[in-house]
C-alpha positions as CSV (number, residue, x, y, z in Angstrom):
1,X,-11.3,-4.3,29.3
2,X,-9.7,-1.8,27.0
3,X,-7.7,1.3,27.8
4,X,-7.2,3.6,24.8
5,X,-4.9,6.6,24.1
6,X,-5.2,8.3,20.8
7,X,-3.6,11.3,19.1
8,X,-3.2,12.3,15.5
9,X,0.2,10.5,15.4
10,X,-0.3,7.5,17.6
11,X,-2.8,5.1,19.1
12,X,-2.2,2.7,22.0
13,X,-4.7,0.1,23.2
14,X,-4.2,-1.9,26.3
15,X,-6.5,-5.0,26.3
16,X,-6.9,-7.0,29.5
17,X,-8.6,-10.4,29.9
18,X,-9.5,-10.7,26.2
19,X,-8.0,-12.6,23.3
20,X,-5.4,-10.7,21.2
21,X,-7.1,-9.1,18.2
22,X,-6.6,-10.3,14.6
23,X,-5.0,-7.9,12.1
24,X,-8.5,-6.8,10.9
25,X,-9.8,-6.4,14.4
26,X,-6.7,-4.3,15.3
27,X,-7.3,-1.9,12.4
28,X,-11.0,-1.6,13.3
29,X,-10.1,-0.8,16.9
30,X,-7.6,1.8,15.7
31,X,-10.1,3.4,13.4
32,X,-12.7,3.4,16.1
33,X,-10.3,5.1,18.6
34,X,-9.5,7.9,16.1
35,X,-13.1,8.4,15.1
36,X,-14.4,8.6,18.7
37,X,-11.9,11.4,19.4
38,X,-12.8,13.3,16.2
39,X,-9.3,12.7,14.8
40,X,-8.7,12.1,11.1
41,X,-8.4,8.5,10.0
42,X,-5.1,7.4,8.6
43,X,-4.8,6.4,5.0
44,X,-2.3,3.7,5.9
45,X,-1.6,2.2,9.4
46,X,1.5,0.6,10.8
47,X,0.5,-1.5,13.9
48,X,2.2,-3.9,16.3
49,X,0.6,-6.2,18.8
50,X,2.3,-7.5,21.9
51,X,0.6,-10.3,23.9
52,X,1.7,-11.6,27.3
53,X,-0.6,-13.7,29.5
54,X,-3.9,-12.0,29.8
55,X,-2.7,-8.6,28.5
56,X,-2.3,-7.3,25.0
57,X,-0.8,-4.0,23.9
58,X,-1.5,-2.6,20.4
59,X,0.7,0.3,19.3
60,X,-0.2,2.0,16.0
61,X,1.0,5.0,13.9
62,X,0.2,6.4,10.5
63,X,1.9,4.5,7.8
64,X,3.5,5.7,4.6
65,X,1.1,5.8,1.7
66,X,1.7,2.7,-0.4
67,X,1.7,2.8,-4.2
68,X,-0.6,0.5,-6.0
69,X,1.2,-2.2,-8.0
70,X,0.1,-4.4,-10.8
71,X,1.7,-7.4,-12.6
72,X,1.4,-7.7,-16.3
73,X,2.5,-10.9,-18.1
74,X,3.5,-9.2,-21.3
75,X,4.1,-5.9,-23.0
76,X,0.7,-5.9,-24.8
77,X,-1.3,-6.2,-21.5
78,X,0.9,-3.6,-19.8
79,X,0.3,-1.1,-22.6
80,X,-3.5,-1.9,-22.7
81,X,-3.8,-0.9,-19.0
82,X,-1.2,1.9,-18.7
83,X,-2.3,3.8,-21.8
84,X,-5.8,4.1,-20.4
85,X,-4.6,5.8,-17.2
86,X,-3.7,9.4,-16.4
87,X,-0.1,10.3,-16.1
88,X,1.2,10.5,-12.6
89,X,3.8,9.2,-10.2
90,X,4.6,5.7,-11.5
91,X,7.5,3.3,-12.0
92,X,8.1,0.2,-14.2
93,X,10.0,-2.9,-13.2
94,X,11.0,-6.1,-14.9
95,X,9.7,-9.1,-13.0
96,X,10.0,-12.9,-13.6
97,X,8.0,-13.4,-16.7
98,X,6.5,-9.9,-17.0
99,X,6.4,-6.4,-15.7
100,X,5.3,-4.7,-12.5
101,X,3.9,-1.2,-12.7
102,X,3.7,0.8,-9.5
103,X,1.6,4.0,-9.4
104,X,0.4,6.6,-6.9
105,X,-3.2,5.8,-6.0
106,X,-4.6,8.8,-7.9
107,X,-2.9,7.6,-11.1
108,X,-3.9,4.0,-10.7
109,X,-7.0,3.7,-12.8
110,X,-9.3,0.7,-13.1
111,X,-7.7,-0.3,-16.4
112,X,-4.6,-1.4,-14.5
113,X,-6.7,-3.9,-12.5
114,X,-8.6,-4.9,-15.7
115,X,-5.5,-5.8,-17.6
116,X,-3.1,-6.6,-14.8
117,X,-3.1,-8.4,-11.5
118,X,-2.9,-6.6,-8.2
119,X,0.6,-7.2,-6.8
120,X,1.6,-6.5,-3.1
121,X,4.7,-4.3,-2.9
122,X,6.1,-1.9,-0.3
123,X,8.5,1.0,-0.5
124,X,11.2,-1.3,0.6
125,X,10.5,-3.7,-2.3
126,X,10.9,-0.8,-4.7
127,X,14.2,0.2,-3.3
128,X,15.4,-3.4,-3.4
129,X,14.2,-3.8,-7.1
130,X,16.1,-0.7,-8.1
131,X,19.2,-2.0,-6.3
132,X,18.9,-5.3,-8.2
133,X,18.6,-3.6,-11.6
134,X,14.9,-4.5,-12.1
135,X,13.8,-0.9,-12.6
136,X,13.1,0.0,-16.2
137,X,11.6,3.4,-15.7
138,X,12.0,5.0,-12.3
139,X,9.4,7.8,-12.5
140,X,6.8,8.9,-14.9
141,X,6.5,5.4,-16.4
142,X,2.9,5.8,-17.6
143,X,3.8,9.1,-19.3
144,X,7.0,7.4,-20.8
145,X,5.0,4.5,-22.1
146,X,2.5,6.9,-23.7
147,X,5.3,8.8,-25.4
148,X,6.9,5.7,-26.8
149,X,3.9,3.6,-27.7
150,X,0.8,5.8,-28.5
151,X,1.5,7.2,-32.0
């Protein structure tokens, strides 16, 4: 049995006498709860699941939009991908053996995935990378690379 509460800013689901849902099942339940109430779906979701005995509580809220991130093993592949993308919100980091380019989803064109490898990062990772001196270009990295390398 499921008891669901949903608003634009939060969803809670109390599940009784069923197994705790997997991460994918939680996200599906959250989307379903929002859709059934005519609420907008969230671009990103932060969710927590608490299980005790036969009861499970899922609490979810909209997450911060994450930037897409891509790892490039060398400067040549970085430039091949980045110079084929539109300028936009983006940052460049030095990483072990290569570069990590983060970009707002609208600026992240398919060329980044063609030449680079998708790389999981969070906003916390970007803060940590800047604190550790890994940041090479804080904002406007794609535009900066274009200025320096497309002559």
